[in-house]
C-alpha positions in Angstrom: 18.0 -3.3 -5.6 15.7 -0.3 -5.4 14.8 1.8 -2.3 11.6 3.1 -0.8 10.4 5.0 2.3 7.3 4.0 4.3 4.9 6.2 6.3 2.7 5.1 9.3 2.3 8.7 10.5 3.3 7.7 14.0 2.3 10.1 16.7 3.1 9.3 20.4 1.1 11.1 23.1 0.7 13.7 24.4 -0.8 15.5 21.4 -1.3 19.2 21.0 -3.6 21.0 18.6 -1.1 20.9 15.7 0.5 17.5 16.2 -1.3 15.7 13.4 -0.9 18.7 11.1 2.8 18.7 11.7 3.4 15.0 11.1 1.5 14.9 7.8 3.1 18.1 6.5 6.6 16.9 7.5 6.0 13.6 5.9 5.0 15.3 2.7 8.2 17.3 2.8 10.2 14.1 3.4 8.6 12.5 0.3 9.5 15.6 -1.8 13.1 15.3 -0.5 13.1 11.5 -1.3 12.0 12.3 -4.8 14.7 14.8 -5.3 17.3 12.4 -3.9 16.3 9.6 -6.3 14.6 7.3 -3.8 12.4 5.0 -5.9 9.2 4.7 -3.9 7.1 6.2 -1.1 4.7 3.8 0.6 1.7 4.7 2.9 -0.1 2.3 5.1 -3.8 2.1 5.8 -4.8 1.7 9.4 -7.8 2.6 11.5 -8.2 3.4 15.2 -4.5 2.5 16.0 -3.7 5.6 18.1 -0.1 6.7 18.3 1.0 3.7 16.1 -0.5 4.8 12.7 -2.6 7.9 12.0 -2.6 7.1 8.3 -6.3 6.2 7.7 -6.7 7.7 4.3 -3.5 6.9 2.4 -5.1 7.7 -1.0 -5.3 11.4 0.1 -1.8 11.5 1.3 -0.4 9.8 -1.8 -2.4 12.2 -4.1 -0.8 15.1 -2.3 2.6 13.4 -2.8 1.8 13.0 -6.5 1.1 16.7 -6.8 4.5 17.6 -5.2 6.8 15.1 -6.9 8.0 14.1 -10.4 9.3 10.6 -10.5 9.0 8.7 -7.2 6.6 5.8 -7.3 3.6 6.0 -4.9 2.7 2.8 -3.1 -0.4 1.7 -1.2 1.3 -0.3 1.5 -1.5 -1.5 1.8 -5.2 -1.1 0.8 -7.3 -3.0 3.3 -9.4 -5.2 1.0 -12.2 -6.8 2.9 -15.3 -5.0 1.5 -16.4 -3.5 4.8 -13.2 -1.5 4.9 -13.3 -0.4 1.2 -16.0 -1.5 -1.3 -14.2 -3.1 -4.3 -15.6 -0.7 -6.9 -14.3 2.3 -4.8 -10.9 0.7 -4.5 -10.7 0.4 -8.3 -11.8 3.9 -8.8 -9.4 5.4 -6.3 -6.4 3.3 -7.5 -7.1 4.3 -11.1 -7.6 8.0 -10.3 -4.4 8.1 -8.3 -2.6 6.5 -11.2 -3.9 9.2 -13.5 -3.0 12.0 -11.1 0.5 10.6 -10.7 1.0 9.9 -14.4 1.3 6.2 -13.9 3.4 5.9 -10.7 1.1 3.8 -8.5 1.9 0.5 -6.8 -1.1 -1.3 -5.4 -0.5 -3.3 -2.2 -3.2 -5.3 -0.6 -4.0 -7.0 2.7 -6.6 -7.4 5.4 -5.1 -6.5 8.8 -5.3 -8.7 11.9 -6.0 -6.2 14.7 -9.2 -6.5 16.7 -9.6 -2.8 16.8 -9.8 -2.6 13.0 -11.6 -5.8 12.2 -14.3 -5.5 14.9 -14.6 -1.8 14.3 -15.7 -2.5 10.7 -17.7 -5.7 11.6 -15.3 -8.1 9.9 -15.2 -11.7 10.9 -11.5 -12.5 11.5 -11.9 -16.0 10.2 -13.2 -14.7 6.9 -10.8 -11.8 6.4 -8.4 -13.6 4.0 -11.2 -15.0 1.9 -12.8 -11.6 1.7 -9.6 -9.9 0.8 -8.6 -12.4 -2.0 -12.1 -12.3 -3.5 -12.0 -8.5 -3.6 -8.5 -8.3 -5.1 -9.4 -10.5 -8.0 -12.6 -8.5 -8.7 -10.9 -5.2 -8.4 -8.2 -6.3 -10.9 -11.0 -7.3 -13.3 -12.7 -3.9 -12.8 -9.5 -2.1 -13.7 -9.1 -4.1 -16.9 -12.5 -5.2 -18.3 -14.8 -2.9 -20.2 -17.4 -3.4 -19.0 -16.8 -5.4 -15.8 -19.2 -8.3 -16.2 -20.4 -8.3 -12.6 -20.0 -10.9 -9.9 -22.0 -12.8 -7.3 -19.6 -14.3 -4.7 -19.5 -15.1 -1.0 -18.6 -11.6 0.0 -19.0 -9.4 -3.0 -22.1 -8.8 -5.2 -22.0 -6.3 -8.0 -23.9 -6.1 -11.3 -22.3 -5.5 -14.7 -20.8 -2.0 -14.7 -18.0 -0.1 -16.5 -15.7 1.1 -13.8 -14.2 4.5 -14.7 -11.6 5.9 -14.9 -9.1 3.3 -16.0 -5.5 3.4 -14.9 -2.5 4.7 -17.0 -0.5 1.5 -16.3 -1.7 -1.5 -18.3 -3.2 -3.9 -17.5 -3.2 -2.3 -14.0 -0.7 -1.0 -11.4 1.7 -3.6 -10.0 0.1 -5.7 -7.3 1.7 -6.5 -4.0 0.6 -8.5 -0.9 1.5 -7.7 2.7 3.6 -10.6 4.1 4.7 -11.2 7.7 5.9 -14.8 7.4 6.9 -17.4 4.9 3.4 -18.7 4.5 2.2 -15.4 3.2 5.4 -15.1 1.1 4.4 -18.4 -0.6 0.8 -17.1 -1.0 2.1 -13.9 -2.8 4.1 -16.2 -5.1 1.2 -18.4 -5.9 -0.9 -15.3 -6.7 1.8 -13.8 -8.9 2.0 -10.6 -6.8 4.9 -8.8 -5.2 5.7 -9.6 -1.6 5.7 -6.6 0.8 7.4 -8.2 3.8 6.8 -6.3 6.9 8.8 -8.7 9.1 12.2 -7.6 10.2 14.7 -10.3 9.2 18.4 -10.6 8.6 20.1 -11.2 5.3 20.5 -14.9 5.8 16.8 -15.4 6.5 16.0 -13.0 3.6 17.7 -15.4 1.2 15.5 -18.2 2.3 12.3 -16.1 1.9 13.4 -14.8 -1.5 14.3 -18.3 -2.8 11.1 -19.7 -1.4 9.1 -17.0 -3.2 10.7 -17.5 -6.6 10.6 -21.3 -6.5 6.9 -21.2 -5.5 6.1 -18.7 -8.2 7.8 -20.9 -10.9 6.0 -24.0 -9.8 2.5 -22.9 -8.6 1.7 -19.4 -9.7 -1.8 -18.7 -11.0 -2.1 -14.9 -11.1 -4.9 -13.3 -9.2 -4.5 -10.2 -11.4 -3.8 -9.6 -15.1 0.0 -9.4 -14.8 2.8 -10.9 -12.7 4.8 -8.7 -10.3 7.7 -11.1 -9.3 9.3 -8.9 -6.7 10.2 -9.1 -3.0 10.4 -5.9 -0.9 11.6 -5.9 2.7 11.2 -3.3 5.5 14.1 -2.1 7.6 14.7 0.7 10.0 16.9 3.6 9.0 19.0 6.2 10.8 22.2 7.1 9.0 24.9 9.4 10.5 28.6 9.7 10.2 28.8 9.0 13.9 27.4 5.6 14.6 26.5 6.4 18.2 24.6 9.5 17.1 22.7 7.4 14.4 21.7 5.0 17.1 20.7 7.7 19.5 18.5 9.2 16.8 17.0 6.0 15.5 16.8 3.2 18.0 14.3 4.8 20.4 11.7 5.4 17.7 12.3 1.9 16.3 11.8 0.4 19.7 8.5 2.3 20.1 7.5 1.1 16.6 8.0 -2.5 17.7 6.4 -1.9 21.1 3.2 -0.4 19.5 3.1 -3.1 16.9 3.0 -5.8 19.7 0.5 -3.8 21.7 -2.1 -3.8 18.9 -1.4 -7.2 17.4 -0.2 -9.4 20.2 -0.8 -8.6 23.9 -2.2 -5.1 24.4 -5.3 -4.0 26.3 -6.5 -0.8 24.6 -9.0 1.7 25.8 -9.9 4.0 22.8 -9.1 7.6 23.4 -7.5 6.9 26.8 -4.6 4.4 26.6 -1.3 6.3 26.6 1.0 4.0 24.6 4.0 6.3 24.8 3.8 6.4 28.6 3.6 2.6 28.8 6.6 2.4 26.5 8.7 4.8 28.5 8.0 2.8 31.7 9.6 -0.3 30.3 12.0 1.2 27.8 15.2 0.5 29.8 14.2 -3.2 30.1 13.7 -3.7 26.3 16.9 -5.3 25.0 18.1 -5.2 21.4 16.3 -8.5 20.7 13.0 -6.7 20.7 14.1 -5.0 17.5 14.6 -8.1 15.5 16.6 -7.9 12.3 15.5 -4.4 11.3 18.3 -2.3 12.9 21.1 -3.0 10.5 20.4 0.3 8.7 20.8 2.2 11.9 24.5 3.3 11.9 27.2 4.8 9.8 27.1 4.9 6.0 29.5 1.9 6.0 27.3 -0.1 8.4 24.2 0.7 6.5 25.9 -0.3 3.2 26.9 -3.6 4.6 23.3 -4.4 5.7 22.0 -3.4 2.3 24.6 -5.4 0.5 23.4 -8.5 2.4 19.8 -7.9 1.3 21.0 -7.2 -2.3 22.9 -10.5 -2.3 19.9 -12.3 -1.0 17.9 -11.2 -4.0 15.7 -8.5 -2.4 14.2 -6.2 -5.0 13.4 -3.3 -2.8 14.6 -2.2 0.6 11.9 0.0 2.3 13.1 2.3 5.0 11.0 3.4 8.0 12.3 6.4 9.8 9.2 8.2 10.9 8.8 6.2 14.2 8.3 7.3 17.8 9.5 10.8 18.3 12.0 10.9 15.5 12.8 14.5 14.5 11.9 15.8 11.0 15.4 17.4 10.6 17.1 14.2 11.6 15.0 12.1 9.1 15.9 14.5 6.3 19.6 14.6 7.2 19.7 10.8 7.3 18.0 10.5 3.9 20.4 12.9 2.4 23.4 11.1 3.7 22.0 7.7 2.6 21.5 9.1 -0.9 24.9 10.6 -1.3 27.2 8.2 0.7 25.5 4.8 0.4 23.2 4.4 -2.6 25.3 5.3 -5.7 26.9 1.9 -6.1 23.6 0.2 -5.6 22.0 2.3 -8.3 24.8 1.5 -10.7 24.4 -2.3 -10.1 20.6 -2.0 -10.4 20.9 -0.3 -13.8 23.3 -3.0 -15.0 21.5 -6.0 -13.6 17.8 -5.1 -14.1 17.6 -6.2 -17.8 19.1 -9.6 -17.0 16.8 -10.1 -14.0 13.7 -9.2 -16.0 14.7 -11.6 -18.8 15.2 -14.5 -16.3 11.8 -13.8 -14.7 9.8 -13.2 -17.9 9.3 -16.9 -18.9 8.0 -17.8 -15.4 5.5 -14.9 -15.7 4.4 -16.0 -19.2 3.8 -19.6 -18.0 1.9 -18.4 -14.9 -0.3 -16.1 -17.0 -1.1 -19.0 -19.3 -2.5 -20.9 -16.3 -5.0 -18.1 -15.5 -8.6 -18.7 -16.4 -9.7 -15.4 -18.0 -13.2 -14.2 -17.6 -15.2 -13.9 -20.7 -16.0 -10.5 -22.0 -19.7 -9.8 -22.3 -21.2 -9.7 -25.8 -23.1 -6.5 -26.5 -26.4 -8.3 -26.3 -25.5 -9.5 -22.8 -24.7 -6.1 -21.3 -27.8 -5.1 -19.4 -29.4 -1.7 -20.1 -30.0 0.2 -16.9 -32.8 2.8 -17.1 -32.8 5.9 -15.0 -35.5 6.3 -12.4 -37.3 8.6 -14.7 -39.1 11.8 -13.9 -40.7 11.4 -10.5 -44.3 12.4 -10.3 -44.4 15.9 -8.9 -46.8 18.8 -9.0 -44.9 21.6 -10.9 -46.8 24.2 -8.9 -45.0 23.2 -5.8 -41.5 23.8 -7.3 -39.5 27.0 -7.5 -39.5 28.6 -10.9 -36.0 27.5 -11.9 -36.9 23.9 -11.1 -40.2 24.1 -13.0 -38.2 25.2 -16.1 -35.7 22.4 -15.7 -38.5 19.9 -15.3 -40.1 21.1 -18.5 -36.8 20.8 -20.4 -36.4 17.2 -19.1 -39.9 16.4 -20.4 -39.1 17.8 -23.8 -35.9 15.9 -24.0 -37.7 12.7 -23.1 -40.3 13.3 -25.8 -37.6 13.9 -28.5 -35.7 10.8 -27.5 -38.8 8.6 -27.4 -39.7 9.8 -31.0 -36.2 8.9 -32.3 -36.1 5.4 -30.9 
């Protein structure tokens, strides 16, 4: 099993003039530390308008900064919102490829569509169509990253003529694809699409086994890859606060994790939000003492001593989870505490897991390879355009303009362009 860290950039009110600066810079420092400690991946969400819960609206910028500061840690979009109103598909392809180049091939590309009204309605997205929009976009972006040129597409939600999308990514055919999953139905969808399952539901090891088995059984039976490769992995999110004193670990970690769950429910289940005015932290504090442990679900097993954390991770490992993703930057968790927890995790908990991962990874890959090959054989590949079918797209040409109205430098440039056109026309 491998290990990742996830960033929402949570920022409870009240805010001062440097609050957002601090949370972003501290998160960058934490990723640098995670890279040094051997953590395998750093994931960043994409959310819009979700005050206090997630101030990470441009993850590609944050991940690029991480790439510049790190050497080996993988950098995951967890996730890119794929309905075209959020992110035009060609722009997703360009950004994913550029980030892969900047990071020397360390990108993981997670996708999804969100279900919060603040986000969907803010971008004019029909909630009933968001899944169809997202899947149509994912398939086209995968083609854009691979095909030269991309042959164009006219669909229900996307219309783009033939173009060669540049740059292309380092990882071939494209970075590993993942889908955000919150229940077993989306786990099965990820398996049918041949993409990794990024499970953002907090579940215990027993339920994790059911989800993992369901995923791999579905993939073996029904997978038709939406991309050009199969990424047969399941990653699961868990809270983290590791300290030699279990009570101190819980003091440092449980409050932030409770706020994380409280804010999640506010934006996705029951909340009434007034943009720029609702004080979510104040609402949380008012009911904090009434929130029992059940509000935290199964995600608190990694809040405790190294031995307690190890037991939880051993359960996920035995269930077949490929990556445990830790979220620590929740509520008002202190930067120093987060760093201390990461360091203790890396030194006191993870070494046996790394040894087992190194020993077991080749066998696991060999077992999964035949299923991937069979799934890829089911995929209907788009035909590459013949040269004669690739449209020629002329420039607008020199617009009619009176040279006397232009500055001298522009007049000279216009004359150069006219001469260039005459030379080219003579050589055709």
